[in-house]
C-alpha positions in Angstrom: 0.0 0.0 0.0 2.8 2.4 0.8 4.4 1.6 -2.6 1.2 2.8 -4.3 0.9 5.9 -2.2 4.5 6.8 -2.8 4.1 6.3 -6.5 1.0 8.5 -6.6 2.6 11.3 -4.6 5.6 11.4 -6.9 3.5 11.3 -10.1 1.2 14.0 -8.8 4.3 16.1 -7.7 5.9 15.7 -11.2 2.8 16.3 -13.4 -0.2 17.7 -11.5 1.3 20.0 -8.9 3.6 21.9 -11.3 0.7 22.6 -13.7 -1.5 23.8 -10.8 1.1 26.1 -9.3 1.9 27.5 -12.8 -1.7 28.4 -13.4 -1.9 30.1 -10.0 1.3 32.1 -10.7 0.1 33.1 -14.2 -3.1 34.5 -12.8 -1.1 36.8 -10.5 0.0 38.9 -13.5 3.7 39.6 -12.6 5.3 42.6 -14.3 8.5 40.7 -15.2 9.4 37.1 -16.1 12.0 37.1 -13.3 9.3 37.9 -10.7 7.0 35.3 -12.2 9.8 32.6 -12.0 10.7 33.5 -8.4 7.0 33.3 -7.3 6.7 30.0 -9.1 9.8 28.6 -7.5 8.6 29.7 -4.0 5.1 28.3 -4.3 6.2 25.1 -5.9 8.8 24.4 -3.2 6.3 25.0 -0.5 3.6 22.8 -2.2 6.1 20.0 -2.7 7.2 20.1 0.9 3.6 20.1 2.2 2.6 17.3 -0.2 5.6 15.1 0.4 6.6 15.6 4.0 3.7 17.0 6.0 0.9 14.9 4.5 2.9 11.7 4.9 3.7 12.8 8.5 0.0 13.4 9.2 -1.2 10.2 7.7 1.4 7.8 9.1 2.3 9.2 12.5 -0.7 11.1 13.7 -3.4 8.8 12.3 -1.7 5.4 12.6 1.2 6.0 14.9 3.3 3.9 12.5 7.0 5.1 12.5 8.9 2.1 11.3 8.1 -1.1 9.3 6.3 -1.6 6.0 3.9 1.3 5.4 5.5 3.4 8.1 6.7 7.0 7.9 10.3 6.3 7.4 9.7 3.5 4.9 7.3 5.6 2.9 9.6 8.6 2.8 12.5 6.3 1.7 10.4 5.1 -1.2 9.4 8.7 -2.1 13.0 9.7 -2.2 13.9 6.8 -4.4 11.0 7.6 -6.8 12.0 11.2 -6.9 15.4 10.2 -8.0 14.1 8.0 -10.8 10.8 9.4 -12.2 11.7 13.1 -12.9 14.8 12.2 -15.1 12.7 9.6 -17.0 10.0 12.3 -17.6 12.7 14.6 -19.0 14.0 11.9 -21.3 10.6 10.7 -22.5 8.9 14.2 -22.3 5.3 13.1 -22.3 4.0 16.7 -22.8 5.8 16.9 -26.2 4.5 13.5 -27.2 0.9 14.6 -26.4 1.4 17.9 -28.1 2.8 16.4 -31.3 0.2 13.6 -31.3 
């Protein structure tokens, strides 16, 4: 179960969250591209932290009290770190958005 949750978190972080934050920043109507990029980086880093660390903390430790073992906080975060090392480079190599656009 923690494997599935970790996979969904990483896929959402890579594809869904970035698009959502980009739409929010675009709606803010920044005067320069630099200010837009800084705002995007700040909001995305906060959203990634909340999504990856705090939600896992809330679910595993506060709700279940599960620190160690299969499905525990440490095990789940370990899997998320491994997936974050593998999935984003593969997404840059494959580039699904270009494939969808060209198709």
